[in-house]
C-alpha positions in Angstrom: -0.1 0.0 0.0 1.2 3.4 -0.8 1.9 6.0 2.1 -1.1 8.3 2.4 -0.5 12.1 2.9 -3.6 12.9 4.8 -4.5 16.5 6.0 -4.6 17.1 9.8 -8.0 16.0 11.2 -8.7 13.6 8.2 -8.9 10.6 10.4 -11.9 11.5 12.4 -14.6 14.1 12.6 -14.1 13.6 16.3 -10.3 13.5 16.7 -10.6 11.9 20.2 -12.8 9.0 19.0 -10.1 6.4 18.5 -8.6 7.2 21.8 -12.1 6.8 23.4 -12.7 3.4 21.8 -9.2 1.8 22.0 -7.5 3.8 24.8 -4.8 5.0 22.4 -4.9 6.4 18.7 -1.4 6.2 17.6 -0.8 3.8 14.7 -4.5 3.0 14.3 -6.5 3.5 11.1 -10.3 3.4 11.4 -11.9 1.2 8.9 -15.7 1.2 9.8 -18.1 0.9 6.9 -20.1 4.2 7.3 -17.4 6.6 8.0 -14.8 7.0 5.2 -11.7 9.0 6.2 -9.9 9.0 2.9 -10.8 11.4 0.0 -12.7 10.2 -2.9 -11.3 9.8 -6.3 -11.7 12.9 -8.4 -13.9 11.0 -10.9 -16.4 10.0 -8.0 -16.5 13.6 -6.7 -17.3 15.0 -10.2 -19.9 12.3 -10.9 -21.6 13.0 -7.5 -21.5 16.8 -8.1 -22.9 16.5 -11.5 -25.7 14.2 -10.3 -26.6 16.6 -7.4 -26.7 19.4 -9.9 -29.8 17.8 -11.5 -31.9 18.3 -8.4 -33.8 15.3 -8.7 -33.3 12.5 -6.4 -35.8 9.7 -7.2 -35.0 6.1 -7.5 -32.2 5.3 -9.7 -32.1 2.4 -12.1 -28.9 0.3 -12.5 -27.9 -0.5 -16.0 -26.9 -4.1 -16.8 -23.4 -2.7 -17.7 -22.9 -1.9 -13.9 -23.3 -5.6 -13.2 -21.1 -6.6 -16.1 -18.5 -4.2 -15.1 -18.5 -5.8 -11.5 -18.1 -9.2 -12.7 -15.4 -8.1 -15.1 -13.6 -6.7 -12.1 -14.0 -9.6 -9.9 -12.9 -12.0 -12.7 -9.8 -9.9 -13.4 -8.9 -9.0 -9.8 -9.9 -12.3 -8.0 -10.4 -14.9 -10.7 -14.1 -15.2 -9.7 -16.8 -16.3 -12.2 -20.5 -15.6 -12.0 -21.7 -18.8 -13.4 -24.8 -20.0 -11.5 -25.0 -16.7 -9.4 -27.6 -14.1 -9.2 -26.3 -10.5 -8.9 -28.3 -7.5 -7.5 -27.5 -4.0 -6.4 -28.4 -3.0 -2.9 -29.0 0.5 -1.6 -27.3 0.0 1.7 -25.2 -2.4 4.0 -28.3 -2.6 6.4 -30.5 -3.7 3.5 -27.9 -6.2 2.4 -27.9 -7.6 6.0 -31.6 -8.0 6.1 -31.7 -9.8 2.8 -28.8 -12.1 3.9 -30.5 -13.0 7.2 -33.7 -13.9 5.3 -31.8 -16.0 2.8 -29.5 -18.0 5.3 -31.4 -18.3 8.4 -34.6 -20.1 9.6 -37.6 -18.8 11.5 -36.8 -19.1 15.2 -33.1 -19.8 14.5 -30.5 -17.6 16.3 -28.8 -14.6 14.5 -26.1 -12.6 16.0 -25.5 -9.1 14.8 -22.4 -7.6 16.2 -22.3 -3.7 17.1 -22.3 -1.1 15.7 -25.0 -2.5 13.2 
């Protein structure tokens, strides 16, 4: 991994947070899902800004090329194949967790959700 040059304060909206949770902050890099601490790629920032400029925030459709691009990436990067698999796009981690619980558990069976979910 490359060395990241981060601006002061980039690792937390609350700089004392790591200290609060772990008793120290030195050498720790937070990697929780909902709170990115690294800057977005310029292309992502530009796309989000352009989309926000349209001032319409209804439900978005996902073109088939999105799923094709995902599987191209997975094949190239990890050697994965989508044969026999069904792929869908989820609006959030929480939604995905609910779908997976429904798919892989039985009624009355135990399910453990670790915090901070």
